[in-house]
C-alpha positions in Angstrom: 0.0 0.0 0.0 1.1 3.5 -0.7 1.5 6.2 1.9 -1.1 8.8 1.1 -0.3 12.2 2.5 -3.1 14.4 3.5 -3.5 17.4 1.2 -2.3 20.6 2.8 -5.2 22.8 3.5 -3.9 26.4 3.7 -7.3 27.8 4.8 -7.2 25.8 8.1 -3.5 26.3 8.9 -2.4 28.3 12.0 -0.1 30.4 9.9 -2.8 31.5 7.6 -5.3 32.2 10.4 -2.8 34.3 12.4 -1.8 36.2 9.2 -5.4 37.0 8.3 -6.2 37.9 11.9 -3.2 40.3 12.1 -4.1 41.9 8.8 -7.6 42.6 10.0 -6.5 43.9 13.4 -3.8 46.2 11.8 -6.3 47.5 9.3 -8.9 48.2 12.0 -6.3 50.0 14.2 -5.1 52.2 11.3 -8.7 53.0 10.3 -9.6 53.9 13.9 -6.5 56.0 14.1 -7.6 57.9 11.0 -11.1 58.3 12.3 -10.1 59.6 15.7 -7.1 61.5 14.2 -4.6 59.9 16.6 -1.2 59.0 15.1 -0.3 56.7 18.0 -2.5 54.0 16.6 -0.3 53.7 13.5 2.7 53.1 15.8 0.7 50.4 17.7 -0.3 48.7 14.4 3.3 48.6 13.1 4.4 47.1 16.4 1.7 44.4 16.2 2.8 43.4 12.7 5.9 42.0 14.3 3.9 39.3 16.2 2.7 37.3 13.1 6.0 37.8 11.3 7.9 36.4 14.3 5.5 33.5 14.7 5.6 32.5 11.1 9.4 32.8 11.0 9.9 30.7 14.1 7.3 28.2 13.1 9.1 27.7 9.7 12.5 27.2 11.4 10.9 24.8 13.9 9.3 22.8 11.1 12.7 22.5 9.2 14.4 21.4 12.4 11.7 18.7 13.0 12.0 17.4 9.5 15.8 17.1 9.8 15.5 15.1 13.1 13.0 12.7 11.5 15.3 11.8 8.6 
């Protein structure tokens, strides 16, 4: 019997969900900053962008490390 790998479903992955969530949050924060004419919201939004970037980067490095140890 052949090993059948499950198809990768991008729409249910943690990386995709966190990326979409962060895009929505940053967009909402920037729009609220424009509405209330407060520039400090833009600074908060750019700081929050680092969270998903860091998560995705570390998750990718971790996945590579796990694959190397399995081989």
